[in-house]
N, C-alpha and C positions, 0 to 999 in steps of 0.2 A: 469556503473557508477564506472567504476575500477580507475578514475583519476579524482583530484578533478578540473582539467583541465575542465573536462566536465560541469563542474557546469556553466553555459554560461548564466543565467536568476535566479530573485529572486524567481521565482517558483520550478528551480530544488534545491534552499537550505532548500525552505521550503519542497519539498518532501523529499529530505537526513532527512533532522531532524527529521521530522513525522517517518520515517523509524529505524532511531536510536533510537527514544525514545518508539517504539509502534507497532514496524515489526518485522516482522522474515521471516529466510529465508526456503522454501516450500522444504521440505527434498525430497519428492517424484517426484520431477519437478524442471526445473529450473525458479525458480523465486521468488518473494515475496510477501508477503503480509502483510494488515494493517487491524487490526479489533480495531474499536469504538464502543462507543453508541453515538455518535455524528454523526446522519445521514448527516447532512450538509456537514461536511468537507470530509466524505467519498463520497458522490454525486458530491463534488466540483472537488476533484480529478479524481474520473470516468470521468466526462464531460469533465474535461481539458484533460486528456491523452486520450480519446476516447474509453476509456471500460466501463464496467455494474461494479454493485458491487450485492452484495445477503446480505441478511435481516435473521439472524437465532436468537433462543430464546430456550431456555432450560424450558421456564413457569416460572420459580422462580426470574430469573435476568432480568434485563433490556435487550431489544434489542438488538443486536449486527450488525454491519453492516461492512462486507468486502469486499474490492477491491482488486486482484491480479493482479500481473504485471510479464511478462515473461520477465526474464532476461539472454540468451542461455550462459550458463557456468558458471554461480554464484556457481553452486555445484562441481564446478571441481578443 
């Protein structure tokens, strides 16, 4: 996603918006991730882009759900 010209659908714009507000770059590999407590959103994203997601909890706070997306060259 190095160019806004690559936003070719409403989903692309939605994904970019979520990543800008709640996402982050993975420093140990080429990719981005999104963590949220809203499983429905994470499941929708994972299903739409054809990947899986993980749930994690520290036992104190709400369960969070994480989807990661490989983006070659993003950390260069």
